[in-house]
DSSP file (Angstrom, degrees, kcal/mol; ACC not computed):
  #  RESIDUE AA STRUCTURE BP1 BP2  ACC     N-H-->O    O-->H-N    N-H-->O    O-->H-N    TCO  KAPPA ALPHA  PHI   PSI    X-CA   Y-CA   Z-CA
    1    1 A M              0   0    0      0, 0.0     0, 0.0     0, 0.0     0, 0.0   0.000 360.0 360.0 360.0 130.4    0.0    0.0    0.0
    2    2 A A     >  -     0   0    0      1,-0.2     4,-1.1     2,-0.0     0, 0.0  -0.863 360.0-171.3-100.8 108.0    1.4    3.4   -1.0
    3    3 A P  H  > S+     0   0    0      0, 0.0     4,-2.2     0, 0.0     5,-0.2   0.837  77.2  63.6 -70.3 -31.9    0.4    6.0    1.6
    4    4 A F  H  > S+     0   0    0      1,-0.2     4,-2.2     2,-0.2     5,-0.2   0.943 103.6  44.7 -63.4 -49.5    1.6    9.0   -0.3
    5    5 A P  H  > S+     0   0    0      0, 0.0     4,-2.5     0, 0.0    -1,-0.2   0.871 112.5  54.1 -61.5 -33.5   -0.8    8.7   -3.3
    6    6 A L  H  X S+     0   0    0     -4,-1.1     4,-2.8     2,-0.2    -2,-0.2   0.885 107.0  50.7 -65.9 -37.1   -3.6    8.0   -0.9
    7    7 A I  H  X S+     0   0    0     -4,-2.2     4,-2.7     2,-0.2    -1,-0.2   0.919 110.8  48.9 -65.3 -42.7   -2.8   11.2    1.0
    8    8 A K  H  X S+     0   0    0     -4,-2.2     4,-2.5     2,-0.2    -2,-0.2   0.925 112.8  47.7 -60.8 -44.0   -2.9   13.1   -2.3
    9    9 A L  H  X S+     0   0    0     -4,-2.5     4,-2.4     2,-0.2    -2,-0.2   0.914 112.2  49.0 -64.1 -43.2   -6.2   11.5   -3.3
   10   10 A A  H  X S+     0   0    0     -4,-2.8     4,-2.6     2,-0.2    -1,-0.2   0.904 110.7  51.3 -63.4 -40.9   -7.7   12.3    0.2
   11   11 A Y  H  X S+     0   0    0     -4,-2.7     4,-2.7     2,-0.2    -2,-0.2   0.926 110.9  47.7 -62.3 -44.6   -6.5   15.9   -0.1
   12   12 A L  H  X S+     0   0    0     -4,-2.5     4,-2.7     2,-0.2    -2,-0.2   0.900 111.8  50.4 -63.4 -40.2   -8.1   16.3   -3.5
   13   13 A A  H  X S+     0   0    0     -4,-2.4     4,-2.4     2,-0.2     5,-0.2   0.931 112.2  46.7 -63.3 -44.5  -11.3   14.8   -2.3
   14   14 A V  H  X S+     0   0    0     -4,-2.6     4,-3.1     1,-0.2     5,-0.2   0.909 112.5  50.7 -63.5 -41.7  -11.3   17.2    0.7
   15   15 A K  H  X S+     0   0    0     -4,-2.7     4,-1.8     1,-0.2    -2,-0.2   0.924 112.1  46.4 -62.6 -44.0  -10.6   20.1   -1.5
   16   16 A Q  H  < S+     0   0    0     -4,-2.7    -1,-0.2     1,-0.2    -2,-0.2   0.887 117.6  43.2 -66.9 -37.8  -13.4   19.2   -3.9
   17   17 A I  H  X S+     0   0    0     -4,-2.4     4,-0.8    -5,-0.2    -2,-0.2   0.888 116.8  45.9 -73.6 -38.8  -15.9   18.7   -1.1
   18   18 A S  H  X S+     0   0    0     -4,-3.1     4,-3.3    -5,-0.2     5,-0.2   0.728  95.5  74.7 -82.1 -20.9  -14.8   21.7    0.9
   19   19 A K  H  X S+     0   0    0     -4,-1.8     4,-2.9    -5,-0.2     5,-0.2   0.948  99.2  43.9 -58.0 -50.6  -14.8   24.2   -2.0
   20   20 A P  H  > S+     0   0    0      0, 0.0     4,-2.3     0, 0.0    -1,-0.2   0.903 115.6  49.5 -62.2 -37.6  -18.6   24.4   -2.3
   21   21 A I  H  X S+     0   0    0     -4,-0.8     4,-2.5     2,-0.2    -2,-0.2   0.940 112.7  47.0 -63.7 -45.6  -18.9   24.7    1.5
   22   22 A A  H  X S+     0   0    0     -4,-3.3     4,-2.8     1,-0.2    -1,-0.2   0.911 111.4  51.0 -62.8 -42.3  -16.2   27.4    1.5
   23   23 A N  H  X S+     0   0    0     -4,-2.9     4,-2.5    -5,-0.2    -1,-0.2   0.897 110.1  49.9 -63.1 -39.5  -17.9   29.3   -1.3
   24   24 A S  H  X S+     0   0    0     -4,-2.3     4,-2.3    -5,-0.2    -2,-0.2   0.928 112.2  47.1 -63.7 -44.7  -21.2   29.2    0.5
   25   25 A I  H  X S+     0   0    0     -4,-2.5     4,-2.7     1,-0.2    -2,-0.2   0.896 110.9  52.7 -64.2 -39.4  -19.6   30.5    3.7
   26   26 A K  H  X S+     0   0    0     -4,-2.8     4,-2.5     2,-0.2    -2,-0.2   0.934 108.9  49.4 -61.4 -45.4  -17.8   33.2    1.7
   27   27 A R  H  X S+     0   0    0     -4,-2.5     4,-1.5     1,-0.2    -2,-0.2   0.928 114.4  44.8 -60.3 -44.6  -21.1   34.3    0.1
   28   28 A R  H  X S+     0   0    0     -4,-2.3     4,-2.2     1,-0.2    -1,-0.2   0.891 112.2  52.3 -66.2 -38.5  -22.8   34.5    3.5
   29   29 A A  H  < S+     0   0    0     -4,-2.7     7,-0.3     1,-0.2    -2,-0.2   0.891 108.9  50.2 -65.6 -38.2  -19.9   36.2    5.1
   30   30 A K  H  < S+     0   0    0     -4,-2.5    -1,-0.2     1,-0.2    -2,-0.2   0.837 117.1  39.9 -69.5 -31.1  -19.9   38.9    2.4
   31   31 A S  H  < S+     0   0    0     -4,-1.5    -2,-0.2    -5,-0.2    -1,-0.2   0.734  99.9  80.2 -91.7 -21.9  -23.6   39.6    2.9
   32   32 A H  S  X S-     0   0    0     -4,-2.2     4,-2.8    -5,-0.2     5,-0.2  -0.757  72.3-145.2 -89.1 124.0  -23.8   39.3    6.6
   33   33 A P  H  > S+     0   0    0      0, 0.0     4,-2.7     0, 0.0     5,-0.3   0.865  96.2  51.7 -59.0 -40.1  -22.6   42.5    8.4
   34   34 A F  H  >>S+     0   0    0      2,-0.2     4,-3.0     1,-0.2     5,-0.5   0.958 114.8  41.5 -62.6 -50.0  -21.1   40.8   11.4
   35   35 A F  I  >>S+     0   0    0      1,-0.2     5,-2.8     2,-0.2     4,-1.9   0.911 115.5  51.3 -62.6 -42.5  -19.0   38.4    9.3
   36   36 A R  I  <>S+     0   0    0     -4,-2.8     5,-1.7    -7,-0.3    -1,-0.2   0.928 118.5  36.4 -60.8 -45.4  -18.1   41.2    6.8
   37   37 A T  I  <5S+     0   0    0     -4,-2.7    -2,-0.2    -5,-0.2    -1,-0.2   0.887 132.3  22.2 -78.3 -40.8  -16.9   43.5    9.6
   38   38 A Y  I  <5S+     0   0    0     -4,-3.0    -3,-0.2    -5,-0.3    -2,-0.2   0.654 130.9  31.5-107.4 -17.5  -15.3   41.2   12.1
   39   39 A I  I  <<S+     0   0    0     -4,-1.9    -3,-0.2    -5,-0.5    -4,-0.1   0.807 124.6  30.7-108.4 -44.8  -14.3   38.0   10.1
   40   40 A C  I  ><S+     0   0    0     -5,-2.8     4,-1.4   -11,-0.2    -4,-0.2   0.934 117.9  45.7 -85.1 -48.8  -13.5   39.1    6.5
   41   41 A M  H  ><S+     0   0    0     -5,-1.7     4,-2.8    -6,-0.3     5,-0.3   0.912 105.2  54.7 -71.3 -45.4  -12.1   42.6    6.7
   42   42 A P  H  > S+     0   0    0      0, 0.0     4,-2.4     0, 0.0     5,-0.2   0.925 111.7  43.5 -59.2 -46.2   -9.6   42.4    9.7
   43   43 A P  H  > S+     0   0    0      0, 0.0     4,-2.6     0, 0.0    -2,-0.2   0.890 115.1  51.0 -64.5 -34.6   -7.6   39.5    8.3
   44   44 A A  H  X S+     0   0    0     -4,-1.4     4,-2.4     2,-0.2    -3,-0.1   0.919 111.5  46.4 -67.4 -42.7   -7.7   41.1    4.8
   45   45 A Q  H  X S+     0   0    0     -4,-2.8     4,-2.5     2,-0.2    -1,-0.2   0.908 113.9  48.9 -65.2 -41.2   -6.4   44.4    6.1
   46   46 A F  H  X S+     0   0    0     -4,-2.4     4,-2.6    -5,-0.3    -2,-0.2   0.922 111.3  49.5 -64.2 -43.6   -3.7   42.7    8.2
   47   47 A Y  H  X S+     0   0    0     -4,-2.6     4,-2.7     1,-0.2    -2,-0.2   0.917 111.2  49.8 -60.0 -44.0   -2.6   40.7    5.1
   48   48 A H  H  X S+     0   0    0     -4,-2.4     4,-2.5     2,-0.2    -2,-0.2   0.918 110.6  49.9 -60.9 -44.7   -2.5   43.9    3.0
   49   49 A W  H  X S+     0   0    0     -4,-2.5     4,-2.2     1,-0.2    -2,-0.2   0.923 113.2  46.2 -61.7 -44.9   -0.4   45.6    5.7
   50   50 A C  H  X S+     0   0    0     -4,-2.6     4,-2.5     1,-0.2    -2,-0.2   0.903 112.3  51.0 -63.6 -41.4    2.0   42.6    5.8
   51   51 A E  H  X S+     0   0    0     -4,-2.7     4,-2.4     2,-0.2    -2,-0.2   0.919 110.5  47.9 -64.3 -44.1    2.2   42.5    2.0
   52   52 A V  H  X S+     0   0    0     -4,-2.5     4,-2.4     1,-0.2    -1,-0.2   0.935 114.3  46.2 -62.7 -46.9    3.0   46.2    1.7
   53   53 A N  H  X S+     0   0    0     -4,-2.2     4,-2.3     1,-0.2    -2,-0.2   0.887 112.0  51.4 -64.9 -38.3    5.7   46.1    4.4
   54   54 A F  H  X S+     0   0    0     -4,-2.5     4,-2.5     2,-0.2    -1,-0.2   0.926 110.8  47.8 -63.4 -44.7    7.2   42.9    2.9
   55   55 A R  H  X S+     0   0    0     -4,-2.4     4,-1.9     2,-0.2    -2,-0.2   0.906 111.4  50.4 -64.4 -41.1    7.4   44.5   -0.6
   56   56 A L  H  <>S+     0   0    0     -4,-2.4     5,-3.0     1,-0.2     6,-0.5   0.919 113.1  45.6 -63.9 -42.1    9.0   47.6    0.8
   57   57 A R  H ><5S+     0   0    0     -4,-2.3     3,-0.9     3,-0.2    -2,-0.2   0.881 109.7  55.6 -66.9 -37.5   11.6   45.7    2.7
   58   58 A L  H 3<5S+     0   0    0     -4,-2.5    -1,-0.2     1,-0.3    -2,-0.2   0.864 109.9  45.8 -62.6 -35.8   12.2   43.5   -0.4
   59   59 A M  T 3<5S-     0   0    0     -4,-1.9    -1,-0.3    -5,-0.2    -2,-0.2   0.512 119.1-113.7 -85.2  -4.4   12.9   46.6   -2.4
   60   60 A G  T < 5S+     0   0    0     -3,-0.9    -3,-0.2    -4,-0.4    -2,-0.1   0.728  82.4 121.2  82.6  22.4   15.2   48.0    0.4
   61   61 A L      < -     0   0    0     -5,-3.0    -4,-0.2     1,-0.3     2,-0.1   0.427  66.7-130.7 -98.2   0.1   12.9   50.9    1.3
   62   62 A G        -     0   0    0     -6,-0.5     2,-0.3    -5,-0.1    -1,-0.3  -0.487  47.9 -27.9  87.2-158.4   12.3   49.9    4.9
   63   63 A Q        -     0   0    0     -2,-0.1     2,-0.2    -7,-0.1   -10,-0.1  -0.755  62.0-114.7-101.4 143.6    9.0   49.7    6.7
   64   64 A A        -     0   0    0     -2,-0.3     3,-0.2   -15,-0.2   -11,-0.1  -0.525  14.8-155.4 -74.8 138.7    6.0   51.8    5.8
   65   65 A K  S    S+     0   0    0      1,-0.3     2,-0.5    -2,-0.2    -1,-0.1   0.925  84.2  17.5 -79.1 -46.5    4.8   54.3    8.4
   66   66 A N        -     0   0    0      2,-0.0     2,-0.6     0, 0.0    -1,-0.3  -0.987  69.7-163.1-128.8 122.9    1.2   54.4    7.3
   67   67 A V        -     0   0    0     -2,-0.5     2,-0.1    -3,-0.2   -18,-0.1  -0.920  24.8-124.8-105.7 124.5   -0.3   51.8    5.1
   68   68 A E        -     0   0    0     -2,-0.6     2,-0.1     1,-0.1    -2,-0.0  -0.437  29.9-116.1 -67.4 138.2   -3.5   52.8    3.4
   69   69 A K        -     0   0    0     -2,-0.1    -1,-0.1     1,-0.1     3,-0.1  -0.378  29.8-103.4 -73.1 152.8   -6.3   50.4    4.1
   70   70 A L        -     0   0    0      1,-0.1    -1,-0.1    -2,-0.1   -25,-0.1  -0.424  45.2 -95.0 -68.3 149.1   -7.9   48.5    1.3
   71   71 A P     >  -     0   0    0      0, 0.0     4,-2.9     0, 0.0     5,-0.2  -0.348  39.3-109.9 -61.0 151.4  -11.3   49.7    0.1
   72   72 A D  H  > S+     0   0    0      1,-0.2     4,-2.9     2,-0.2     5,-0.2   0.874 116.6  52.1 -54.1 -43.7  -14.1   47.8    1.9
   73   73 A K  H  > S+     0   0    0      1,-0.2     4,-2.2     2,-0.2    -1,-0.2   0.929 113.7  43.0 -62.4 -45.4  -15.2   46.0   -1.3
   74   74 A E  H  > S+     0   0    0      2,-0.2     4,-3.1     1,-0.2     5,-0.2   0.895 114.4  51.2 -67.0 -39.7  -11.6   44.7   -1.9
   75   75 A A  H  X S+     0   0    0     -4,-2.9     4,-2.9     2,-0.2     5,-0.2   0.906 111.1  47.9 -64.1 -41.5  -11.1   43.9    1.8
   76   76 A I  H  X S+     0   0    0     -4,-2.9     4,-2.5    -5,-0.2    -2,-0.2   0.923 114.1  47.1 -64.8 -43.0  -14.3   41.9    1.9
   77   77 A E  H  X S+     0   0    0     -4,-2.2     4,-2.2    -5,-0.2    -2,-0.2   0.941 115.8  43.9 -63.6 -48.1  -13.4   40.0   -1.3
   78   78 A L  H  X S+     0   0    0     -4,-3.1     4,-2.6     1,-0.2    -2,-0.2   0.909 114.7  49.9 -64.1 -42.8   -9.9   39.3   -0.1
   79   79 A G  H  X S+     0   0    0     -4,-2.9     4,-2.6    -5,-0.2    -1,-0.2   0.887 109.7  51.4 -62.9 -39.7  -11.1   38.3    3.4
   80   80 A G  H  X S+     0   0    0     -4,-2.5     4,-2.4     2,-0.2    -1,-0.2   0.906 111.2  47.5 -63.5 -42.2  -13.7   36.0    1.8
   81   81 A E  H  X S+     0   0    0     -4,-2.2     4,-2.7     2,-0.2     5,-0.2   0.912 112.6  49.2 -64.3 -42.6  -11.0   34.3   -0.3
   82   82 A M  H  X S+     0   0    0     -4,-2.6     4,-2.5     2,-0.2    -2,-0.2   0.912 111.1  49.9 -63.2 -41.9   -8.8   34.0    2.8
   83   83 A L  H  X S+     0   0    0     -4,-2.6     4,-2.2     2,-0.2    -2,-0.2   0.918 111.4  48.9 -62.6 -44.2  -11.7   32.5    4.8
   84   84 A G  H  X S+     0   0    0     -4,-2.4     4,-2.3     2,-0.2    -2,-0.2   0.924 113.1  46.1 -61.8 -45.4  -12.5   30.0    2.0
   85   85 A E  H  X S+     0   0    0     -4,-2.7     4,-2.9     1,-0.2    -1,-0.2   0.875 110.8  53.8 -66.0 -36.4   -8.8   29.0    1.7
   86   86 A F  H  X S+     0   0    0     -4,-2.5     4,-2.8    -5,-0.2    -1,-0.2   0.901 108.9  48.7 -63.7 -40.3   -8.6   28.7    5.5
   87   87 A I  H  X S+     0   0    0     -4,-2.2     4,-2.5     2,-0.2     5,-0.2   0.933 113.2  46.7 -65.0 -45.6  -11.6   26.4    5.5
   88   88 A V  H  X S+     0   0    0     -4,-2.3     4,-2.3     1,-0.2    -2,-0.2   0.933 115.0  47.0 -61.0 -46.1  -10.2   24.2    2.7
   89   89 A F  H  X S+     0   0    0     -4,-2.9     4,-2.6     2,-0.2    -2,-0.2   0.911 111.4  51.2 -62.6 -43.4   -6.8   24.1    4.5
   90   90 A S  H  X S+     0   0    0     -4,-2.8     4,-2.4     1,-0.2    -1,-0.2   0.915 111.0  47.4 -62.0 -44.0   -8.4   23.3    7.9
   91   91 A L  H  X S+     0   0    0     -4,-2.5     4,-2.1     2,-0.2    -1,-0.2   0.903 111.8  50.2 -65.5 -39.8  -10.4   20.4    6.4
   92   92 A A  H  X S+     0   0    0     -4,-2.3     4,-2.5    -5,-0.2    -2,-0.2   0.908 110.3  50.8 -63.6 -40.8   -7.3   19.1    4.7
   93   93 A C  H  X S+     0   0    0     -4,-2.6     4,-3.0     1,-0.2     5,-0.2   0.906 108.4  52.2 -62.2 -41.4   -5.4   19.3    8.0
   94   94 A L  H  X S+     0   0    0     -4,-2.4     4,-2.7     2,-0.2    -1,-0.2   0.904 109.9  48.7 -61.7 -40.8   -8.1   17.4    9.7
   95   95 A V  H  X S+     0   0    0     -4,-2.1     4,-2.4     2,-0.2    -2,-0.2   0.932 113.5  46.4 -64.4 -45.2   -8.0   14.6    7.1
   96   96 A V  H  X S+     0   0    0     -4,-2.5     4,-2.5     2,-0.2    -2,-0.2   0.921 114.4  47.8 -64.2 -43.4   -4.2   14.4    7.4
   97   97 A I  H  X S+     0   0    0     -4,-3.0     4,-2.8     2,-0.2     5,-0.2   0.924 112.6  48.1 -64.4 -44.0   -4.3   14.4   11.2
   98   98 A S  H  X S+     0   0    0     -4,-2.7     4,-2.4    -5,-0.2    -1,-0.2   0.894 112.3  49.6 -65.0 -37.4   -7.0   11.8   11.3
   99   99 A E  H  X S+     0   0    0     -4,-2.4     4,-2.5    -5,-0.2    -1,-0.2   0.901 111.4  49.3 -65.4 -40.9   -5.0    9.6    8.8
  100  100 A Y  H  X S+     0   0    0     -4,-2.5     4,-2.5     2,-0.2    -2,-0.2   0.927 112.2  47.5 -63.6 -45.2   -1.9   10.0   11.0
  101  101 A L  H  X S+     0   0    0     -4,-2.8     4,-2.6     2,-0.2    -2,-0.2   0.892 111.6  50.7 -64.6 -39.4   -3.8    9.1   14.2
  102  102 A R  H  X S+     0   0    0     -4,-2.4     4,-2.4     2,-0.2    -1,-0.2   0.930 112.1  47.1 -62.7 -45.1   -5.4    6.1   12.4
  103  103 A G  H  X S+     0   0    0     -4,-2.5     4,-2.7     2,-0.2    -2,-0.2   0.882 111.2  51.9 -63.4 -38.5   -1.9    5.0   11.2
  104  104 A S  H  X S+     0   0    0     -4,-2.5     4,-2.7     2,-0.2    -2,-0.2   0.921 110.5  47.4 -64.5 -44.0   -0.5    5.5   14.7
  105  105 A R  H  X S+     0   0    0     -4,-2.6     4,-2.4     2,-0.2    -2,-0.2   0.917 112.9  49.2 -62.8 -42.0   -3.3    3.4   16.3
  106  106 A K  H  X S+     0   0    0     -4,-2.4     4,-2.1     1,-0.2    -2,-0.2   0.918 112.7  47.3 -63.5 -43.2   -2.7    0.7   13.7
  107  107 A E  H  X S+     0   0    0     -4,-2.7     4,-2.5     2,-0.2    -2,-0.2   0.886 111.1  51.4 -65.9 -39.2    1.1    0.7   14.3
  108  108 A A  H  X S+     0   0    0     -4,-2.7     4,-2.5     2,-0.2    -2,-0.2   0.903 110.6  48.7 -65.1 -40.9    0.5    0.6   18.1
  109  109 A A  H  X S+     0   0    0     -4,-2.4     4,-2.2     2,-0.2    -2,-0.2   0.897 111.6  49.9 -64.6 -39.8   -1.8   -2.4   17.7
  110  110 A K  H  X S+     0   0    0     -4,-2.1     4,-2.1     2,-0.2    -2,-0.2   0.911 111.9  47.6 -64.4 -42.9    0.8   -4.1   15.4
  111  111 A E  H  X S+     0   0    0     -4,-2.5     4,-2.4     2,-0.2    -2,-0.2   0.890 110.3  52.3 -66.3 -39.7    3.6   -3.4   18.0
  112  112 A E  H  X S+     0   0    0     -4,-2.5     4,-2.3     2,-0.2    -1,-0.2   0.904 109.3  50.0 -63.3 -40.7    1.4   -4.7   20.8
  113  113 A K  H  X S+     0   0    0     -4,-2.2     4,-2.5     2,-0.2    -2,-0.2   0.907 110.1  50.5 -63.7 -41.4    0.8   -7.9   18.9
  114  114 A S  H  X S+     0   0    0     -4,-2.1     4,-2.5     1,-0.2    -2,-0.2   0.898 109.6  50.8 -62.8 -40.6    4.5   -8.3   18.3
  115  115 A K  H  X S+     0   0    0     -4,-2.4     4,-2.5     2,-0.2    -2,-0.2   0.907 110.4  49.2 -64.1 -41.3    5.2   -7.8   22.0
  116  116 A Q  H  X S+     0   0    0     -4,-2.3     4,-2.4     2,-0.2    -2,-0.2   0.925 111.8  48.4 -63.3 -43.8    2.7  -10.5   22.8
  117  117 A E  H  X S+     0   0    0     -4,-2.5     4,-2.4     1,-0.2    -2,-0.2   0.908 111.4  50.2 -62.5 -41.6    4.2  -12.9   20.3
  118  118 A L  H  X S+     0   0    0     -4,-2.5     4,-2.6     2,-0.2    -1,-0.2   0.903 109.9  51.0 -63.1 -41.5    7.7  -12.2   21.7
  119  119 A G  H  X S+     0   0    0     -4,-2.5     4,-2.2     2,-0.2    -2,-0.2   0.902 110.4  49.1 -61.9 -41.6    6.4  -12.8   25.2
  120  120 A Q  H  X S+     0   0    0     -4,-2.4     4,-2.4     2,-0.2    -2,-0.2   0.909 111.5  49.1 -64.3 -41.9    4.9  -16.1   24.1
  121  121 A I  H  X S+     0   0    0     -4,-2.4     4,-2.4     2,-0.2    -2,-0.2   0.918 111.3  49.1 -63.9 -43.7    8.1  -17.1   22.4
  122  122 A Q  H  X S+     0   0    0     -4,-2.6     4,-2.2     2,-0.2    -1,-0.2   0.884 110.4  51.6 -64.3 -37.6   10.1  -16.2   25.5
  123  123 A C  H  X S+     0   0    0     -4,-2.2     4,-2.3     2,-0.2    -2,-0.2   0.924 110.5  47.9 -63.2 -45.1    7.7  -18.3   27.7
  124  124 A K  H  X S+     0   0    0     -4,-2.4     4,-2.7     2,-0.2    -2,-0.2   0.889 109.9  52.6 -63.7 -39.2    8.1  -21.3   25.4
  125  125 A I  H  X S+     0   0    0     -4,-2.4     4,-2.5     2,-0.2    -1,-0.2   0.910 109.4  49.7 -62.5 -41.5   11.9  -20.9   25.5
  126  126 A S  H  X S+     0   0    0     -4,-2.2     4,-2.3     2,-0.2    -2,-0.2   0.915 111.3  48.8 -62.8 -42.9   11.8  -20.9   29.3
  127  127 A E  H  X S+     0   0    0     -4,-2.3     4,-2.6     2,-0.2    -2,-0.2   0.922 111.9  48.6 -61.7 -44.6    9.6  -24.0   29.3
  128  128 A I  H  X S+     0   0    0     -4,-2.7     4,-2.7     1,-0.2    -2,-0.2   0.894 110.2  52.0 -63.6 -39.9   12.0  -25.7   26.9
  129  129 A A  H  X S+     0   0    0     -4,-2.5     4,-2.2     2,-0.2    -1,-0.2   0.903 110.7  48.1 -63.2 -40.7   15.0  -24.7   29.1
  130  130 A A  H  X S+     0   0    0     -4,-2.3     4,-2.3     2,-0.2    -2,-0.2   0.923 112.9  47.3 -65.9 -44.0   13.3  -26.2   32.1
  131  131 A V  H  X S+     0   0    0     -4,-2.6     4,-2.7     1,-0.2    -2,-0.2   0.912 111.6  51.6 -62.7 -42.5   12.4  -29.5   30.3
  132  132 A T  H  X S+     0   0    0     -4,-2.7     4,-2.5     1,-0.2    -1,-0.2   0.899 109.0  50.4 -61.5 -41.5   16.0  -29.6   29.0
  133  133 A E  H  X S+     0   0    0     -4,-2.2     4,-2.1     2,-0.2    -1,-0.2   0.919 111.5  47.5 -63.4 -44.1   17.3  -29.2   32.5
  134  134 A V  H  X S+     0   0    0     -4,-2.3     4,-2.4     1,-0.2    -2,-0.2   0.919 112.6  49.7 -62.4 -43.5   15.1  -32.0   33.8
  135  135 A Q  H  X S+     0   0    0     -4,-2.7     4,-2.7     1,-0.2    -2,-0.2   0.887 108.5  52.1 -65.2 -38.5   16.1  -34.2   30.9
  136  136 A Q  H  X S+     0   0    0     -4,-2.5     4,-2.3     2,-0.2    -1,-0.2   0.903 109.8  49.9 -63.3 -40.0   19.8  -33.6   31.6
  137  137 A S  H  X S+     0   0    0     -4,-2.1     4,-2.3     2,-0.2    -2,-0.2   0.916 111.7  48.1 -63.3 -43.2   19.3  -34.5   35.2
  138  138 A Q  H  X S+     0   0    0     -4,-2.4     4,-2.7     2,-0.2    -2,-0.2   0.898 110.7  50.9 -64.6 -40.7   17.5  -37.7   34.1
  139  139 A I  H  X S+     0   0    0     -4,-2.7     4,-2.5     2,-0.2    -1,-0.2   0.907 109.7  50.9 -62.7 -41.6   20.3  -38.5   31.7
  140  140 A F  H  X S+     0   0    0     -4,-2.3     4,-2.0     2,-0.2    -2,-0.2   0.925 111.5  47.4 -61.9 -45.1   22.9  -38.0   34.4
  141  141 A D  H  X S+     0   0    0     -4,-2.3     4,-2.3     2,-0.2    -2,-0.2   0.915 112.5  49.1 -63.0 -43.6   21.0  -40.4   36.8
  142  142 A L  H  X S+     0   0    0     -4,-2.7     4,-2.7     1,-0.2    -1,-0.2   0.897 108.7  53.2 -62.5 -40.1   20.6  -43.0   34.0
  143  143 A Q  H  X S+     0   0    0     -4,-2.5     4,-2.5     2,-0.2    -1,-0.2   0.893 108.4  50.8 -63.2 -38.9   24.4  -42.7   33.3
  144  144 A K  H  X S+     0   0    0     -4,-2.0     4,-2.6     2,-0.2    -2,-0.2   0.931 110.9  48.3 -62.4 -45.5   25.1  -43.3   37.0
  145  145 A Q  H  X S+     0   0    0     -4,-2.3     4,-2.7     2,-0.2    -2,-0.2   0.899 111.4  50.0 -63.1 -40.3   22.8  -46.4   37.0
  146  146 A I  H  X S+     0   0    0     -4,-2.7     4,-2.9     2,-0.2    -1,-0.2   0.928 110.8  49.9 -62.4 -44.8   24.5  -47.7   33.8
  147  147 A D  H  X S+     0   0    0     -4,-2.5     4,-2.4     2,-0.2    -2,-0.2   0.914 111.8  48.1 -60.6 -42.8   27.9  -47.2   35.4
  148  148 A I  H  X S+     0   0    0     -4,-2.6     4,-2.5     2,-0.2    -2,-0.2   0.930 113.5  47.0 -63.6 -45.5   26.8  -49.1   38.5
  149  149 A L  H  X S+     0   0    0     -4,-2.7     4,-2.5     1,-0.2    -2,-0.2   0.902 111.7  50.9 -63.2 -40.6   25.4  -51.9   36.5
  150  150 A M  H  X S+     0   0    0     -4,-2.9     4,-2.7     2,-0.2    -1,-0.2   0.904 110.3  50.0 -63.5 -41.4   28.5  -52.1   34.3
  151  151 A E  H  X S+     0   0    0     -4,-2.4     4,-2.8    -5,-0.2    -2,-0.2   0.933 111.5  47.7 -62.2 -46.3   30.7  -52.2   37.4
  152  152 A E  H  X S+     0   0    0     -4,-2.5     4,-2.7     2,-0.2    -2,-0.2   0.900 112.5  49.6 -62.2 -40.7   28.6  -55.0   38.9
  153  153 A K  H  X S+     0   0    0     -4,-2.5     4,-2.8     2,-0.2    -2,-0.2   0.918 111.4  48.4 -64.4 -43.5   28.7  -56.9   35.6
  154  154 A I  H  X S+     0   0    0     -4,-2.7     4,-2.8     2,-0.2    -2,-0.2   0.927 112.6  48.6 -63.4 -43.5   32.5  -56.5   35.4
  155  155 A K  H  X S+     0   0    0     -4,-2.8     4,-2.6     2,-0.2    -2,-0.2   0.918 112.3  49.3 -61.2 -42.9   32.8  -57.7   39.0
  156  156 A Q  H  X S+     0   0    0     -4,-2.7     4,-2.7     2,-0.2    -2,-0.2   0.914 112.2  47.9 -62.9 -42.8   30.5  -60.7   38.3
  157  157 A Q  H  X S+     0   0    0     -4,-2.8     4,-3.4     2,-0.2     5,-0.2   0.902 112.2  49.2 -66.0 -40.1   32.6  -61.5   35.2
  158  158 A L  H  X S+     0   0    0     -4,-2.8     4,-3.2     2,-0.2     5,-0.2   0.903 111.8  49.3 -64.4 -39.6   35.8  -61.2   37.2
  159  159 A K  H  X S+     0   0    0     -4,-2.6     4,-2.3     2,-0.2    -2,-0.2   0.934 115.3  43.4 -63.8 -46.0   34.4  -63.4   39.9
  160  160 A N  H  X S+     0   0    0     -4,-2.7     4,-2.3     2,-0.2    -2,-0.2   0.922 116.5  47.1 -64.7 -44.3   33.3  -66.0   37.3
  161  161 A T  H  X S+     0   0    0     -4,-3.4     4,-2.2     1,-0.2    -2,-0.2   0.923 113.9  46.4 -65.9 -44.6   36.5  -65.8   35.4
  162  162 A S  H  X S+     0   0    0     -4,-3.2     4,-2.3    -5,-0.2    -1,-0.2   0.866 111.9  52.3 -67.7 -35.5   38.7  -66.0   38.5
  163  163 A G  H  X S+     0   0    0     -4,-2.3     4,-2.0    -5,-0.2    -1,-0.2   0.897 111.2  46.7 -65.0 -40.8   36.5  -69.0   39.8
  164  164 A Q  H  X S+     0   0    0     -4,-2.3     4,-2.1     2,-0.2    -2,-0.2   0.884 112.1  50.9 -68.6 -37.6   37.0  -70.8   36.5
  165  165 A Y  H  X S+     0   0    0     -4,-2.2     4,-2.4     2,-0.2    -2,-0.2   0.913 109.9  49.1 -66.2 -43.6   40.7  -70.1   36.6
  166  166 A V  H  X S+     0   0    0     -4,-2.3     4,-2.5     1,-0.2     5,-0.3   0.902 110.2  51.5 -64.3 -40.9   41.1  -71.4   40.1
  167  167 A K  H  X S+     0   0    0     -4,-2.0     4,-2.3     2,-0.2    -1,-0.2   0.881 109.8  50.2 -62.8 -39.1   39.1  -74.6   39.1
  168  168 A K  H  < S+     0   0    0     -4,-2.1    -2,-0.2     2,-0.2    -1,-0.2   0.913 111.9  47.5 -65.9 -42.4   41.5  -75.0   36.1
  169  169 A L  H  < S+     0   0    0     -4,-2.4    -2,-0.2     1,-0.2    -1,-0.2   0.900 119.8  38.5 -66.6 -40.1   44.5  -74.7   38.4
  170  170 A L  H  <        0   0    0     -4,-2.5    -2,-0.2     1,-0.2    -1,-0.2   0.792 360.0 360.0 -79.6 -29.1   43.1  -77.0   40.9
  171  171 A G     <        0   0    0     -4,-2.3    -1,-0.2    -5,-0.3    -2,-0.2   0.466 360.0 360.0 -93.2 360.0   41.7  -79.4   38.6
């Protein structure tokens, strides 16, 4: 799965869905006095002030002392565009954040599963080590018994052999 193309696709989908919503909000903001005065115009005037000062500094003329405000119609239009772009950007950010959180949860679940599997493997290794230790002890005990039996057999054979030898000598 390629996450980057999916992110691009999700961004395009959000942009296409949010554009009509943003345009509707812009139209209402431009026609509603409260939105026009307090939502659209102040960011547009601030943007205009920043743009003028940036251009003056770029040309090496310093900072402007007084920047003329944009006419109301232009400020409302610019503010409406800024509001629309902000809405599109916000929705795209929400999609990216939700995708990131989903991926994080998925990765955390995957890591938890790996930890559980590792714990199970370590438990089985401990069990195998315990069984191996018991088996080594049993092998040691069996080896002792074999040694004892071999000794007894050798003694019995020596006894038999020495008895036969003595009989040959005497007989």
